[in-house]
C-alpha positions in Angstrom: 116.5 91.3 84.2 112.7 92.0 84.0 113.1 94.1 87.2 115.8 96.3 85.6 113.6 96.6 82.4 110.6 97.8 84.5 112.8 100.3 86.3 114.2 101.7 83.1 110.7 101.9 81.5 109.3 103.8 84.5 112.0 106.5 84.4 112.2 106.8 80.6 109.5 109.5 80.3 111.8 111.9 82.3 114.6 111.5 79.7 112.8 111.6 76.4 111.9 114.8 74.6 109.9 117.1 76.8 111.0 115.4 80.0 112.8 117.2 82.9 116.1 115.3 82.1 115.9 115.5 78.3 119.5 116.5 78.0 120.6 113.4 79.9 118.9 111.1 77.4 122.3 109.9 76.0 123.3 108.6 79.5 119.9 106.8 79.9 120.2 105.3 76.4 123.8 104.1 77.2 122.5 102.1 80.2 119.5 100.8 78.4 121.4 99.5 75.3 124.2 98.1 77.5 121.7 95.9 79.4 119.2 95.1 76.6 119.1 94.8 72.8 118.0 98.2 71.3 114.3 98.1 70.3 114.8 100.6 67.4 116.1 100.0 63.9 116.9 102.3 60.9 113.9 103.6 59.0 115.6 104.8 55.7 118.3 103.7 53.3 119.7 100.3 52.7 121.2 98.8 55.9 122.2 95.3 57.0 120.1 94.3 60.0 121.9 91.9 62.3 121.8 91.0 66.0 125.6 91.5 66.2 125.8 95.3 66.9 128.9 97.2 67.9 128.3 96.5 71.6 128.4 92.8 71.0 131.4 93.0 68.8 133.2 94.8 71.6 132.1 92.1 74.0 133.8 89.5 71.9 137.1 91.4 72.3 136.7 91.6 76.0 136.1 87.8 76.1 139.3 87.3 74.0 141.2 89.4 76.6 140.1 87.3 79.5 143.0 84.8 79.3 145.5 87.6 79.3 143.7 89.3 82.2 143.5 86.1 84.3 147.2 85.2 83.7 148.4 88.7 84.1 146.8 89.1 87.6 148.5 85.8 88.6 151.8 87.0 87.2 151.7 90.3 89.1 151.5 88.4 92.3 154.1 85.8 91.2 156.7 88.5 90.3 156.0 90.4 93.6 156.5 87.4 95.8 159.7 86.4 93.9 161.0 90.0 94.5 160.5 89.8 98.3 161.6 86.1 98.4 158.4 84.9 99.9 156.7 81.6 99.0 153.3 81.7 97.4 150.6 79.6 95.7 148.2 80.2 92.8 145.5 81.8 94.8 147.9 84.1 96.8 149.4 85.3 93.6 146.0 85.8 91.9 144.4 87.6 94.8 147.4 90.0 95.1 147.3 90.7 91.4 143.6 91.2 91.4 143.8 94.0 94.0 146.7 95.6 92.1 144.8 95.5 88.8 141.3 96.5 90.0 142.2 100.2 90.8 143.7 100.6 87.4 140.6 99.2 85.8 138.2 101.3 87.9 140.1 104.5 87.1 140.3 103.7 83.4 136.5 103.1 83.1 135.4 105.8 85.5 137.4 108.6 83.9 137.0 107.4 80.3 133.3 106.9 80.5 132.8 110.2 82.3 134.5 112.0 79.4 132.4 109.9 76.9 129.2 110.8 78.7 130.1 114.5 78.9 130.7 114.6 75.1 127.6 112.6 74.3 125.4 114.9 76.4 126.9 118.1 75.1 126.6 116.9 71.5 123.2 115.2 72.0 124.1 111.8 70.6 124.3 108.3 72.0 127.3 107.1 74.0 129.6 105.2 71.8 130.4 101.6 72.8 134.0 101.7 71.7 135.3 102.6 75.2 134.1 99.2 76.4 137.3 97.7 74.9 139.6 100.8 75.2 138.9 101.0 78.9 140.0 97.4 79.3 143.1 97.7 77.1 144.6 100.7 78.8 145.4 99.1 82.2 146.6 96.0 80.4 149.4 97.9 78.7 150.5 100.1 81.6 153.1 99.4 84.3 151.5 97.8 87.3 152.7 100.6 89.7 151.7 103.6 87.5 150.2 106.3 89.7 146.5 106.4 89.4 146.4 110.2 88.7 148.8 109.7 85.8 146.6 107.0 84.4 143.6 109.3 84.8 145.3 112.1 82.9 146.4 109.7 80.1 142.8 108.4 79.8 141.5 111.9 79.4 144.1 112.7 76.8 143.4 109.5 74.9 139.6 110.0 74.8 139.6 113.8 74.1 142.6 114.2 71.8 142.8 110.6 70.4 139.1 110.2 69.7 136.5 112.9 70.5 138.2 115.7 68.6 137.9 113.6 65.4 134.2 113.0 66.1 134.1 110.0 68.4 134.2 106.3 67.8 134.5 105.4 64.2 136.2 108.7 63.2 139.5 108.5 65.1 142.7 107.9 63.2 144.8 106.7 66.2 144.2 103.8 68.5 143.0 105.4 71.8 144.6 102.9 74.1 148.0 103.3 72.5 147.5 107.1 72.5 147.2 106.9 76.3 150.4 104.9 76.6 152.2 107.2 74.2 151.1 110.2 76.2 152.5 108.7 79.4 155.7 107.6 77.7 156.5 111.1 76.5 155.1 113.0 79.4 156.4 110.9 82.3 159.1 108.7 80.8 160.6 107.6 84.2 157.3 105.9 85.0 157.2 104.0 81.7 160.7 102.7 81.4 163.6 101.3 83.4 163.8 98.1 85.5 161.7 99.1 88.4 158.3 99.9 86.9 157.2 96.5 85.4 157.1 94.4 88.6 155.6 95.5 92.0 158.3 95.1 94.6 161.2 95.5 92.1 162.8 98.1 94.3 163.9 95.4 96.8 167.6 95.2 97.0 169.1 92.3 95.0 166.1 91.9 92.7 165.9 93.3 89.1 162.6 94.0 87.6 163.9 94.5 84.1 162.0 93.0 81.2 163.6 90.7 78.6 163.7 93.6 76.1 165.2 95.9 78.7 168.0 93.4 79.4 168.7 92.9 75.7 168.6 96.6 74.9 171.3 97.2 77.5 173.6 95.4 75.0 175.6 93.7 77.8 174.3 90.1 77.3 172.6 87.8 74.8 169.4 85.9 74.8 171.3 82.7 75.5 172.7 84.2 78.7 169.5 85.6 80.2 167.9 84.2 83.3 164.7 83.4 81.4 164.1 80.4 79.2 162.0 80.0 76.0 159.3 78.4 78.1 159.3 81.5 80.4 158.8 83.8 77.4 156.0 81.5 76.0 154.1 81.2 79.2 154.8 84.7 80.4 156.7 84.1 83.7 158.5 87.4 83.2 158.1 91.1 84.3 156.0 93.3 82.0 152.7 94.9 81.5 149.8 92.9 82.8 148.4 91.8 79.5 151.5 91.5 77.4 153.7 88.8 79.0 152.0 85.5 78.1 152.2 84.5 74.4 150.0 81.5 75.1 147.2 83.6 76.6 147.5 86.1 73.7 147.3 83.2 71.2 144.1 82.0 72.8 142.7 85.5 72.5 143.7 85.6 68.8 141.9 82.3 68.1 138.7 83.7 69.7 138.9 86.9 67.6 139.6 85.1 64.4 136.9 82.4 64.9 134.3 84.9 65.9 135.1 87.0 62.8 135.9 90.1 65.0 139.7 90.2 64.4 141.3 90.1 61.0 143.5 87.0 60.4 145.2 88.8 57.5 146.4 91.6 59.8 147.5 89.3 62.6 149.4 86.8 60.5 151.0 89.5 58.3 152.2 91.4 61.4 153.9 88.3 62.7 155.3 87.5 59.3 156.6 91.1 58.8 158.2 91.1 62.2 159.8 87.6 61.8 161.2 88.3 58.4 162.7 91.6 59.5 164.3 90.1 62.6 165.6 87.3 60.4 167.2 89.8 58.1 168.9 91.6 61.0 170.2 88.3 62.3 172.5 88.3 59.2 174.4 91.3 60.5 174.2 91.0 64.3 175.7 94.4 65.0 174.1 94.6 68.5 172.4 92.1 70.9 168.9 92.8 69.6 170.0 92.3 66.0 171.5 88.9 67.1 168.4 87.8 69.0 166.7 84.9 67.2 163.8 86.1 65.1 161.2 83.9 66.8 162.2 85.4 70.2 161.3 88.9 69.0 157.7 87.7 68.5 157.5 86.4 72.0 158.9 89.2 74.0 157.7 92.7 74.8 154.3 93.8 73.5 154.8 92.5 70.0 152.2 89.7 70.2 149.7 91.7 72.2 149.9 94.6 69.8 149.6 92.2 66.7 146.5 90.6 68.1 144.6 93.3 70.0 145.9 96.7 68.6 146.6 96.2 64.9 143.1 94.7 64.5 141.3 97.8 65.6 138.6 98.0 62.9 138.6 101.8 63.0 142.3 102.7 62.8 143.4 99.7 60.6 143.1 99.3 56.9 139.8 98.1 55.4 140.7 96.4 52.1 142.0 92.8 52.1 145.2 93.7 50.3 145.6 96.7 52.5 145.3 94.6 55.6 148.3 92.4 54.5 150.4 95.5 53.6 149.4 97.2 56.9 150.4 94.2 59.0 153.7 93.6 57.2 154.7 97.2 57.7 153.7 97.2 61.4 155.9 94.1 62.0 158.7 95.7 60.0 158.7 99.0 61.8 158.3 97.4 65.3 161.5 95.4 64.8 163.4 98.3 63.2 162.6 100.6 66.1 163.7 97.9 68.5 167.1 97.2 67.1 168.0 100.8 66.2 166.7 102.6 69.2 168.1 101.1 72.4 166.5 103.9 74.5 163.1 102.5 73.4 163.3 98.8 72.6 159.5 98.3 72.7 158.8 99.5 69.2 155.3 98.1 68.8 153.4 101.1 70.1 155.1 103.6 67.8 154.9 101.2 64.8 151.1 100.8 65.2 150.5 104.5 65.7 152.6 105.3 62.6 150.7 102.8 60.5 147.4 104.1 61.9 148.2 107.4 60.2 149.1 105.8 56.9 146.2 103.2 56.9 143.8 105.5 54.9 146.5 106.1 52.3 147.1 102.4 51.9 143.4 101.8 51.3 143.3 104.8 48.9 146.0 103.3 46.6 144.5 99.8 46.8 141.1 101.0 45.8 142.6 103.3 43.1 144.5 100.3 41.7 141.3 98.2 41.6 139.4 101.0 39.8 142.1 101.3 37.1 142.3 97.6 36.7 138.5 97.4 36.1 138.5 100.4 33.8 141.0 98.6 31.5 138.3 95.8 31.0 135.8 98.3 29.8 135.5 98.2 26.0 135.3 101.6 24.5 
């Protein structure tokens, strides 16, 4: 690393004020702070000085995503070879999935970071580290066969409209990764729904690539009659987005986020509780198949678990107060199940539920803080 440090130090004079590449300093600063701990601190005001900066916080999230990524790449291969009725082993599945996932990841980071760098240079500020996680999340929640140009367009939309127009990382009101998925869903719905987009090779005759949610939303069968078992739903041996299928891998990621203090256990647990109680309530009526689906199954299928762990816990778009986090999580779980059971055209309600609550998160905090102020004022003796 000393070699890289020396190289950066040798070219630094060209990027600082007065240098030939002065306007490109944000790009230089991004590379330097990515490789090394920044050597500058605040000089005024009261600030907490800690080694865990935003970049390292984002790194913990990426580490928590690794179990989902590793399993997801294997599952892409497994689903493909099942579709073409060809035998495979662990490495064959994993290598196939790796080469399917890599282009999505490269496009996500290349396009997203290009936009981030362009805005940083035009505004003259440092490149925000938030896209380190967003760039990883976007390909994890997309269909494996989504055209790369569509992915690129959705990334540009997410970064520009979902974040930069609000002022960049820390100012956005919507989760950028979900903004990208929402854009694709409404702009190109045929590439984000149906039974052929979630597993590569699903177009082969005699093979259905539909997801568990897709099968249940068709209202023609029940959970008990599906080809998948509870173990399949837990482990993730089902078609779906790369990062969303394995509940076990997601649970490992949740433990990493909670133990590292990066993810809010209040939000995660309350989201699961809200979803479970809502599904349990609908079980009493059972008007359609999704209403009759056991409450615990709702937590295992689709993107519910992935959204509860990696999307609701976004520190920028979620609530900040402790009580607010519980209310926020309960409402996300509630709306996710409500959208599922009442909108068969879009059974995956987690995306819309989170985006909806992103908008109302500041309002929840406002009322929580207001209530606390009134409570304390009552203690004041006149």
